[in-house]
Phi, psi and omega in degrees: 000132180287161180300322181294315180295323179295317179296320180296317180296318180297317179296314181296320180296316180297316179297319182293318178297315180297321180294319182290330182276343182282121180288132177194157178299152181302319181297320179294320179298315180298318183294317180294322179297315180297320181294320179297312181297324179296320189264335188228038181302334181293343179280347179295124181285151175285149177281185179295155180261158178280179182262143177282146174281122180287155182300331182277354183262142175287143177270120182268090181205104178298136186241010182284323179194164179264353186247024182292153180279157180237164172303130182101000177303132183238120173287170177291128182226146172289149180201169181254154175232147178293151177234119358282166177292146182293339180199160173269118177272121183249117183255126176297140191230128181259123181270010187275051178235044172201147183289147174222155183302324182295316179292326174304316181289322186277326190237345182122155183306129174078012184298136166221179180298336179298332179296321175294316185301314187282347181271351186291147177231152177293135183258340179211164182299132182088357180284112187276075176228147355285151175263119191247150182290157178255248189305321185278346178067192177277080192283165178236117185283002170286343179268120182299330181295333178297310179294327179297316179293321177299316183290325177297315178299315181302313180296317182301325186255010169096008178274126190265339187205145165260130172260100187274135171294142180237127187251103181235125181230089177050050176100345179257130176251148175237149172059033182271351185304313179301320179293321178296324176296316178300317182296323185275343188241104183292345179282346172276082199261006173287132178300149174237159161220165186248144172236112180287114176278079194272034176251168174297151174260112186243162181292342180275355180063027180232006175076005182283172193274006179258143177056056183282133175271315173212131187250166177270150174226079186289137178193163175303322179294321179292322177301318181293316180296324179297309182295326176296324183287317186274355183302326181294331174286314182299330182279346182294136182297340179279347185293141183294131179237147174244117184054039178082001183251131177303134181268122178237129182249151173237131186289315183223082181296337179296343177275347177286138180303321180212085185300327180295320178293321178300313180299317179296318179299313181297317181295317180296318181295316182296321177294318185287340185246024169085359178278339183076207181284149175239158179251113184259132176226154175238154182267131181276061176277321176228328183268150178219034184274163171295119185301331183292335180287344178246018176080013179261166182265328186202162171250163178233121177295141189218068178289146011266008180297153180064023175230146179222067175296155183300137179291148174242023182302322185295342180276348187275145172263118189281136166273328175252104183298344179264009180301130183236022179272188179233141179242132178235169180262111180300328182295327177291322175303312180295316181299315180299318181297315183288337183271345186289146177287161176295139175287168181277012182222166180293124177213126177279136179291152178224148179230170185217129181271010181142166180202129179196096183265026174307322179302331179268344185225072186308120177078004180212030183287163173259117189242133171254101181281164175071021170288146180211148175303323181292320176294321176297320178302314181295319179294317180295320178299319177296316181296324177297319177297320177296314182296321181292328179285319186271334181226064189299330182289325181205081182287133176236140173231131181259141178240127176255089019200180176283316191212039175277070187298323182279357175242008176065024179244090194219132171258338182300155179301138174239170185287339186273316183241003176063231184265021187300321181289325176289322174302320180293325177297312180298320180295322182294335180279357180240159176298151176297144182296148177293146178302137177252105186270359178295126182294140181243124176262125177252114185248122172265123187239110170258329177253098185305329183293340179278350180299326180301315181295317181294316180293321178299320179295322178296314181298319183295337182293337180084004180266156176270104188262140158270133185241126174240127181245128174251145177202180181258159183305321183288349179249354190301312184300313181296323181292316180295321177298320180292320178300316180297319180295323180282342178068037181255153175267110184218142172275135179244128175237133187248127180230154173307146180286081183212137179075020178049227179277345188286307183298313176303320181296320179296321174304311184290317181300325178300317180290317183296324178300315180293335179278354178087012179295135183254340190224118183229138171247121179265123178228159171204162182283074189289083179271330177045068187297344176282356180240158177274341187249024181302317180296319178298316179303311182300313185293325177295318178296317179298318180297315185284336181263336191236359178308137187308321182288347180259316190301317182296318182290325178293314179300322179296321179298319179292329179286322190260340184244102188296339182265003179283116187253312183222141173230127183241163175290131180301143182088355184245012171254117191239155177296125181297325183298336181269347183228029183289326176051229181270017189256001185302313182293321179294320178296317179299318178300315183293322179299318178291316183295323178281343181069038178251158182298141174286120184277165171289132190303323185286350180256006185264127175234160176222157183270110181281146178094344178049039166238132184187166169267148177204160169261121183308326180298335180290341179263011186303318177303323180286317181291321181285353174284342178048058176302140179286143178303321182290349176287338177274128188295147172302147183291127177213031177078019182297144177248359179189163170083007179268170177295326176299319176297322179293319178302315178307325185274350180248003181302312180295322178297319179297315180297315180292325178295332179271001176091020181255155180270148174243126184220157174275156177300319181297314181297322184296327182259010173086019177269148176283140174253153180301136180298323179235117183288140175291165177303139183287123188276350191254008179206154181262130179297150180256009182225000000 
C-alpha cells in the first residue's frame, strides 16, 4: 500500500468513527452520509487487491465460448404453484432495454443496457462474465411481445408483480415506453407498481453528484407534477394495491427537500382527485429511517445496498492485474439478512439473486461472488416467512431484481444456468421437500459389460435401491440393451464424454439434492486401463462399500445421523500432500472457487478411487459453485491433472466446510482400522 493510500485510509477511518459516535437523528445521518459521498468520493479508500497469477500457474478460464452451460443448468419446465401463493413476490424491473434519443447522445447511437452487458470481461478466476441472456435473447422493450413473454415467465414461476423504475426529471420522463405499452394493452396483465428513481442520472451509474447527465430539481411544484403524471398508472385496475391502496415507491427519499411534506401533498392530491388513499414506501438503498417519521407507510429492504460485508478480494487470482474492484461473499450477505432482527417499523423483506456491476464499471466493479440459485431459494423462503409474520393480511417480498443485467441481479433465463433462478423462486413458494431416505446408487458406465457386476453387488447388499445410470452418447445404446437384459428399473442420463465419472455425477447430485435425497452411493466401472490392477481396485471398493453386513448399517447412519456427510472404503482415504501430482493448481483453484477455507496441507486427505457414500447436501459448496461444463477438459486419455481429478481431491474438504463428517465404512460399523496404513497400492506418490 502506498503512503498516500495509507493516509487516505487512516483519514477515512477516523472520519467514520467520529461520524458513528456523533449522536443525531437517523434521517440527518443518512442525509449527511449522502452529501459526503457526493462531494468527497475520492476520500474512499480502496479495498484489498487480488493476487496475480504466477507464470508457473495454469490460468483457469475456459476460452471456448462465453455462453457455455454450467452444472445446475435448468431448462424451462412446467411446475405447480400453491393456491393461494404464500406471498406476493415483487421483482424490481429495469426498462432500459430500448434506445432513446438521450442515451444516443450520451452513450452513442442505439445504446441500450445490452451494450454494457456484452462488453464485460472476467476480472478474476471464476468470474462469470459476460453474463448473457438465454430464452428471451437480447430483447427490445419497444416490442409489446417482449413484455408479454416476460410476464408469462413471471407468472409461471410465481412472481406476482413487476416494480418498474420510473424516470422523472422535473417534468421530463425517460424510458417510459414499456410502461405506456402496459397501460394501453390490457393483455399485459401482470400487475405493476412504480418506483420513482429520484436521483441524478450520472455517467458513473451511481446517482452521485459528479458528471451528471440529467439532474433532479426537487420542489413542491415538481412533486405535484409528478403525482399528476403517474396517477393514470395508479388508477389502472392491474396496478398493485396494498389493502386496496396503490403502492408507490421512492428510491431515495433522503434527496427530497422535505419528504414528509411531499408525502402529505401526494396524499392530499390523490384524495382530491378520486384515487383515494395511497400506500407509500421507500427503498432502503441509501436511507434507513423509520418511514413513519417522513410520512411514509413502509420501507423496502434492498440488498446489497446498505450492507458492507468484509471483502474477499485478496483471495481472488486476477485475470486482469489492473482490476481495482471489490469482491464480497454473497453468502454472507444472505446470512446477515436472515439473521437481522425485525425493525421497530413496517419494512417489507427483500432478497437478492446476485450482484456484479462489472459491466457498468469495467475493471472496477463490485462483485458478490458465490451467489447461487439454491442459496437465493433459501433466502427467499426465509423472507416469505418474515413477510407472513409481519404482514399477515398481504405479505409482500421484493426481489432485486428481475432484469438488472448490467448489475448481475437477474431472474430471467441466462445462457449459463437457464431457468435456475426462476426454478428457485418457484421452489421457495412451496414447502421444502420431505427427506427421501431411499438409497440412490449413481453408476457411471463407460464399459457396459461391467454393469452386470455393479448391479449384482447392489442386489447382494439387500437394500431397495433407486438406480441412476450415467453414460456417454456413444455408449447409450449398449447400456440400455444391458439394462433390459438385466431386467432392472433404472434412470438413464446421457452426458458428453467429458469429466469422466465426476462431471456426470455432479449433474445428477445437483438434481438429487433438490429432490431431498439424503443417501447416495457413487459407483463406476473403474477399469483404470492405464493400470494392471484396475479390476482388483474396483472389486475391493465394492466389497468394502456394499457388503451386506455393511450397506444396511451405512444407510441407517445416513438416515439417523444428520451430520454424516461422506463414507469411504477404509484404506482408500489418503494424504493429499502425497498424491497431489499435477493437481495442486487445480485444487487451489477449486478452494477459491468454492469459497471454502484453505486447509493446512498436512491435514488434507482425499478419497481415492472416487467411489463412496455421500449425502448430497455435503457437496453443496461444490454444487453451488456451478462449475462450467467447458471447464472440464475434453477427454483425451488423461491420467492426472484435469479438473475432474482436482474435484475428486476436494470432495472431503467441501463436506467438512459445510459441517459434515467424513468417516470410513469400517469406523462407521465399529471395526478397528490399522493404526498405520500400509502403502497405498493403487496410486503412485508424487513426493
